[in-house]
ZALUMDREN-552872 format. One record per atom (N, C-alpha, C): residue in three letters; x, y, z. Coordinates in steps of 0.02 Angstrom, whole numbers, padded with zeros to 5 digits, always signed. Layout:
% residues N
ALAXYZ/...
***
This chain:
% residues 172
MET+01600-04626+05061/MET+01606-04555+05052/MET+01648-04540+04990/GLU+01622-04498+04946/GLU+01657-04482+04884/GLU+01714-04434+04897/GLU+01768-04445+04861/GLU+01827-04402+04868/GLU+01810-04331+04847/LYS+01840-04283+04882/LYS+01832-04212+04865/LYS+01863-04200+04797/LEU+01826-04165+04755/LEU+01850-04150+04688/LEU+01863-04075+04682/ILE+01910-04058+04639/ILE+01927-03988+04627/ILE+01905-03970+04557/GLU+01864-03918+04551/GLU+01842-03897+04484/GLU+01899-03862+04449/VAL+01907-03878+04385/VAL+01958-03847+04343/VAL+01926-03819+04281/ILE+01962-03775+04248/ILE+01939-03746+04185/ILE+01994-03757+04132/VAL+01973-03755+04070/VAL+02021-03761+04016/VAL+02055-03694+04006/HIS+02120-03694+04015/HIS+02158-03632+04005/HIS+02178-03623+03932/GLY+02185-03679+03898/GLY+02201-03676+03827/GLY+02233-03740+03803/VAL+02251-03740+03740/VAL+02286-03796+03708/VAL+02348-03766+03675/VAL+02405-03798+03686/VAL+02467-03773+03656/VAL+02503-03830+03621/VAL+02549-03812+03578/VAL+02591-03861+03543/VAL+02662-03854+03569/ASP+02690-03910+03591/ASP+02760-03912+03612/ASP+02802-03912+03548/ALA+02841-03859+03539/ALA+02880-03850+03478/ALA+02933-03904+03469/ILE+02959-03931+03523/ILE+03012-03981+03519/ILE+02984-04049+03496/SER+02933-04073+03531/SER+02906-04140+03516/SER+02847-04137+03467/ASN+02823-04077+03453/ASN+02765-04067+03410/ASN+02702-04099+03440/SER+02702-04107+03506/SER+02645-04136+03541/SER+02597-04081+03562/THR+02534-04099+03566/THR+02484-04051+03589/THR+02470-04063+03663/ILE+02461-04009+03699/ILE+02454-04012+03771/ILE+02392-03972+03791/LEU+02348-04005+03828/LEU+02290-03973+03858/LEU+02311-03944+03924/LEU+02297-03880+03936/LEU+02314-03848+03999/LEU+02251-03835+04039/LEU+02248-03866+04097/LEU+02192-03856+04143/LEU+02218-03817+04203/THR+02175-03776+04232/THR+02194-03738+04291/THR+02134-03733+04338/ASP+02147-03724+04402/ASP+02093-03713+04449/ASP+02066-03642+04439/HIS+02009-03627+04469/HIS+01978-03561+04458/HIS+02022-03503+04482/ASP+02061-03515+04533/ASP+02105-03462+04559/ASP+02170-03457+04520/LYS+02180-03502+04473/LYS+02241-03506+04432/LYS+02303-03509+04475/GLU+02298-03552+04526/GLU+02356-03565+04569/GLU+02397-03623+04543/LYS+02363-03672+04512/LYS+02396-03733+04487/LYS+02381-03741+04413/LEU+02429-03772+04378/LEU+02423-03785+04307/LEU+02434-03859+04296/LEU+02387-03891+04260/LEU+02391-03962+04247/LEU+02397-03973+04172/PRO+02456-03992+04147/PRO+02463-04006+04076/PRO+02448-04080+04063/ILE+02409-04093+04010/ILE+02394-04162+03990/ILE+02409-04167+03915/TRP+02454-04213+03898/TRP+02470-04223+03828/TRP+02412-04259+03794/ILE+02390-04232+03737/ILE+02332-04258+03702/ILE+02347-04264+03628/GLY+02302-04298+03593/GLY+02310-04306+03521/GLY+02292-04242+03483/THR+02316-04238+03423/THR+02305-04179+03381/THR+02231-04168+03366/PHE+02196-04221+03348/PHE+02125-04214+03331/PHE+02084-04190+03391/GLU+02101-04216+03450/GLU+02066-04196+03511/GLU+02082-04123+03527/ALA+02145-04103+03515/ALA+02165-04034+03527/ALA+02126-03987+03481/ILE+02118-04006+03419/ILE+02080-03966+03371/ILE+02007-03961+03394/SER+01979-04017+03416/SER+01910-04017+03438/SER+01900-03973+03499/ILE+01947-03976+03546/ILE+01942-03934+03606/ILE+01949-03860+03587/SER+01995-03845+03543/SER+02004-03776+03520/SER+01942-03750+03485/GLN+01911-03791+03444/GLN+01849-03771+03410/GLN+01794-03756+03461/ALA+01789-03798+03513/ALA+01738-03787+03564/ALA+01752-03723+03602/LEU+01815-03710+03618/LEU+01833-03649+03654/LEU+01817-03587+03613/GLU+01825-03592+03547/GLU+01812-03536+03502/GLU+01739-03535+03478/LYS+01698-03580+03504/LYS+01626-03585+03487/LYS+01615-03595+03412/GLN+01662-03631+03380/GLN+01654-03647+03310/GLN+01607-03707+03302/ILE+01560-03702+03257/ILE+01513-03756+03244/ILE+01525-03781+03173/PRO+01544-03844+03166/PRO+01557-03870+03099/PRO+01493-03879+03060/GLU+01499-03880+02993/GLU+01440-03890+02951/GLU+01407-03957+02966/ARG+01447-04008+02975/ARG+01423-04075+02992/ARG+01454-04094+03059/PRO+01419-04132+03100/PRO+01446-04150+03166/PRO+01508-04193+03162/LEU+01559-04172+03200/LEU+01619-04213+03208/LEU+01608-04259+03268/THR+01656-04299+03284/THR+01647-04351+03336/THR+01619-04324+03402/HIS+01649-04271+03429/HIS+01626-04245+03493/HIS+01558-04211+03488/ASP+01544-04183+03429/ASP+01477-04155+03418/ASP+01426-04211+03414/LEU+01445-04266+03382/LEU+01401-04325+03378/LEU+01385-04351+03447/ILE+01435-04357+03490/ILE+01424-04381+03558/ILE+01375-04334+03594/THR+01386-04269+03586/THR+01342-04220+03617/THR+01271-04228+03592/ASN+01263-04238+03527/ASN+01196-04248+03498/ASN+01163-04312+03524/ILE+01202-04365+03531/ILE+01175-04427+03557/ILE+01150-04417+03628/LEU+01191-04383+03669/LEU+01169-04370+03738/LEU+01104-04331+03739/SER+01101-04279+03701/SER+01042-04235+03700/SER+00980-04273+03674/ASP+00988-04309+03619/ASP+00931-04342+03587/ASP+00906-04402+03627/THR+00947-04430+03671/THR+00925-04487+03711/THR+00905-04466+03782/GLY+00908-04401+03796/GLY+00887-04377+03861/GLY+00939-04384+03916/LEU+01000-04397+03898/LEU+01054-04401+03947/LEU+01085-04332+03958/THR+01105-04319+04019/THR+01137-04255+04035/THR+01207-04270+04061/LEU+01256-04233+04035/LEU+01324-04239+04061/LEU+01328-04195+04123/ASN+01329-04227+04182/ASN+01333-04190+04246/ASN+01402-04161+04257/LYS+01452-04201+04241/LYS+01521-04179+04254/LYS+01569-04228+04221/VAL+01630-04204+04213/VAL+01686-04245+04192/VAL+01732-04247+04252/VAL+01759-04307+04266/VAL+01805-04315+04321/VAL+01869-04348+04296/ILE+01925-04314+04304/ILE+01991-04343+04291/ILE+02015-04367+04359/PHE+02015-04433+04368/PHE+02021-04460+04436/PHE+02088-04492+04453/SER+02129-04511+04403/SER+02193-04542+04422/SER+02243-04535+04365/ILE+02305-04548+04384/ILE+02360-04550+04336/ILE+02400-04613+04351/LYS+02407-04655+04300/LYS+02444-04718+04307/LYS+02489-04726+04247/ASN+02552-04738+04259/ASN+02601-04747+04205/ASN+02598-04689+04155/ASN+02596-04629+04181/ASN+02594-04567+04141/ASN+02531-04561+04098/THR+02479-04597+04116/THR+02415-04593+04080/THR+02361-04571+04128/TYR+02325-04518+04109/TYR+02269-04494+04149/TYR+02207-04535+04133/HIS+02166-04546+04185/HIS+02103-04583+04177/HIS+02045-04538+04199/SER+01992-04541+04161/SER+01934-04499+04176/SER+01869-04536+04160/TYR+01814-04505+04180/TYR+01749-04532+04161/TYR+01700-04475+04151/LEU+01649-04490+04113/LEU+01591-04446+04104/LEU+01539-04468+04155/SER+01511-04422+04192/SER+01456-04438+04238/SER+01392-04415+04204/LEU+01353-04464+04182/LEU+01291-04450+04146/LEU+01231-04462+04191/GLN+01180-04421+04182/GLN+01118-04430+04220/GLN+01062-04446+04172/THR+01024-04499+04189/THR+00967-04519+04147/THR+00906-04479+04166/LYS+00853-04487+04127/LYS+00790-04451+04141/LYS+00762-04470+04209/ASP+00774-04533+04231/ASP+00749-04554+04297/ASP+00801-04542+04351/GLU+00850-04498+04336/GLU+00901-04473+04383/GLU+00952-04525+04405/ARG+00957-04579+04367/ARG+01010-04628+04379/ARG+01075-04599+04353/ILE+01130-04614+04388/ILE+01197-04590+04367/ILE+01234-04648+04334/ILE+01262-04634+04276/ILE+01301-04683+04239/ILE+01371-04654+04229/ARG+01422-04695+04244/ARG+01491-04674+04233/ARG+01517-04709+04170/ILE+01544-04669+04124/ILE+01571-04695+04062/ILE+01646-04679+04060/ASP+01687-04731+04055/ASP+01760-04722+04051/ASP+01776-04682+03988/SER+01824-04637+03994/SER+01841-04593+03938/SER+01912-04568+03944/ARG+01942-04553+03888/ARG+02006-04517+03890/ARG+01991-04446+03911/PRO+02034-04414+03950/PRO+02021-04345+03971/PRO+02010-04298+03913/SER+02046-04306+03859/SER+02039-04260+03802/SER+01969-04265+03772/ASP+01943-04325+03764/ASP+01875-04333+03737/ASP+01824-04306+03787/ALA+01834-04321+03850/ALA+01787-04298+03901/ALA+01784-04222+03904/VAL+01842-04190+03900/VAL+01845-04116+03901/VAL+01812-04087+03839/ALA+01824-04118+03781/ALA+01793-04093+03719/ALA+01717-04096+03723/VAL+01690-04148+03753/VAL+01617-04153+03761/VAL+01593-04105+03815/ALA+01630-04099+03870/ALA+01610-04054+03924/ALA+01605-03982+03899/LEU+01652-03962+03857/LEU+01651-03893+03831/LEU+01589-03882+03787/ARG+01569-03933+03751/ARG+01510-03927+03707/ARG+01444-03926+03746/THR+01445-03954+03806/THR+01384-03959+03845/THR+01385-03911+03905/ASN+01437-03870+03909/ASN+01445-03824+03966/ASN+01443-03861+04033/SER+01474-03918+04035/SER+01476-03959+04096/SER+01541-03947+04134/PRO+01538-03952+04200/PRO+01599-03940+04239/PRO+01649-03997+04233/ILE+01712-03979+04242/ILE+01767-04027+04239/ILE+01801-04027+04308/TYR+01812-04087+04334/TYR+01842-04093+04400/TYR+01903-04139+04397/VAL+01949-04129+04444/VAL+02005-04175+04454/VAL+02004-04198+04526/SER+02029-04258+04536/SER+02035-04285+04604/SER+02094-04252+04639/ASN+02098-04261+04704/ASN+02156-04237+04742/ASN+02220-04268+04716/GLU+02217-04332+04698/GLU+02276-04366+04671/GLU+02302-04331+04609/VAL+02257-04315+04563/VAL+02277-04282+04501/VAL+02299-04210+04516/TYR+02262-04176+04559/TYR+02278-04107+04575/TYR+02347-04102+04607/SER+02366-04153+04644/SER+02431-04153+04679/SER+02490-04155+04630/VAL+02480-04177+04568/VAL+02535-04177+04520/VAL+02535-04113+04477/SER+02487-04068+04491/SER+02487-04004+04456/SER+02547-03963+04476/THR+02565-03917+04433/THR+02621-03873+04445/THR+02596-03806+04469/ASN+02633-03775+04514/ASN+02616-03708+04535/ASN+02618-03663+04474/PHE+02565-03625+04463/PHE+02557-03583+04404/PHE+02617-03536+04396/LYS+02636-03502+04450/LYS+02691-03454+04447/LYS+02758-03488+04433/ASP+02768-03548+04462/ASP+02830-03584+04449/ASP+02835-03603+04376/ALA+02778-03622+04347/ALA+02777-03644+04278/ALA+02789-03587+04230/LEU+02763-03528+04245/LEU+02764-03474+04197/LEU+02809-03416+04217/GLY+02837-03417+04276/GLY+02882-03364+04296/GLY+02847-03297+04300/LYS+02881-03244+04279/LYS+02856-03176+04285/LYS+02792-03164+04245/GLY+02782-03202+04191/GLY+02724-03193+04149/GLY+02660-03221+04178/ALA+02664-03255+04235/ALA+02605-03288+04264/ALA+02550-03238+04282/ASP+02567-03182+04312/ASP+02516-03134+04333/ASP+02478-03107+04272/ASP+02514-03092+04218/ASP+02480-03068+04158/ASP+02434-03122+04130/LEU+02458-03184+04130/LEU+02417-03239+04103/LEU+02357-03253+04147/LYS+02367-03250+04213/LYS+02311-03261+04260/LYS+02257-03209+04250/ASN+02277-03148+04233/ASN+02229-03093+04226/ASN+02202-03087+04155/GLY+02217-03136+04113/GLY+02187-03137+04047/GLY+02231-03109+03991/ALA+02287-03080+04007/ALA+02331-03055+03955/ALA+02364-03114+03921/GLY+02376-03109+03857/GLY+02409-03163+03822/GLY+02368-03226+03819/LYS+02303-03220+03806/LYS+02258-03277+03807/LYS+02283-03334+03763/GLY+02322-03318+03711/GLY+02349-03369+03667/GLY+02405-03409+03699/ILE+02425-03392+03760/ILE+02476-03427+03798/ILE+02541-03431+03758/GLU+02562-03377+03729/GLU+02622-03376+03689/GLU+02679-03340+03724/THR+02684-03345+03790/THR+02738-03311+03826/THR+02802-03352+03821/ASP+02858-03318+03824/ASP+02922-03352+03822/ASP+02930-03399+03881/GLN+02904-03379+03940/GLN+02911-03422+03999/GLN+02875-03488+03988/LEU+02814-03486+03960/LEU+02777-03547+03949/LEU+02813-03590+03897/LYS+02838-03559+03845/LYS+02874-03598+03794/LYS+02934-03632+03824/ASP+02972-03596+03865/ASP+03031-03626+03897/ASP+03010-03684+03942/TRP+02958-03674+03981/TRP+02935-03726+04026/TRP+02912-03787+03987/LEU+02873-03776+03934/LEU+02849-03833+03894/LEU+02905-03869+03858/ASN+02956-03833+03839/ASN+03013-03865+03806/ASN+03050-03912+03853/ASP+03051-03896+03917/ASP+03088-03935+03966/ASP+03048-03990+04000/ILE+02982-03986+03997/ILE+02941-04033+04035/ILE+02928-04096+03994/LYS+02925-04152+04030/LYS+02910-04217+04000/LYS+02853-04249+04039/PRO+02814-04293+04006/PRO+02760-04327+04043/PRO+02784-04361+04106/SER+02846-04386+04105/SER+02872-04421+04163/SER+02884-04375+04223/ASP+02883-04309+04211/ASP+02891-04261+04266/ASP+02830-04263+04312/PHE+02777-04293+04288/PHE+02716-04296+04328/PHE+02705-04365+04354/
***
């Protein structure tokens, strides 16, 4: 029996001003929990471009992957972020072949999310990963309701900045 998965959405990408690290923010559909994942700068740019529906003149890495999937008849069914070990998240791409066979491809969550956004594929986390998520209101304080309702889409609230300044990967 397959573990129950929780669908998440990309809430945004932010830069931690202290460490200059980029952080992918995932949340459940009800925006009850917030899952920060530290990612590389190039992946953050790629995710941001996908969120903003920017199409480069020439395909970049995640666009190339999307083109390969499309041109070979593979479909990205879903992305699953399934575990966290030693402060590192693990995920896979679930691909479906033309004959409906399912193939799992190991992937970094940042790459998987960048491809999922380009293919409009759902993103899921396991219960294990979801359990390390932070309560949205605890993370953002009073600004959480505004952010949950779409205000401040750029996620530039003082509460989020304070929270990001204090949080470390080891907190998860």
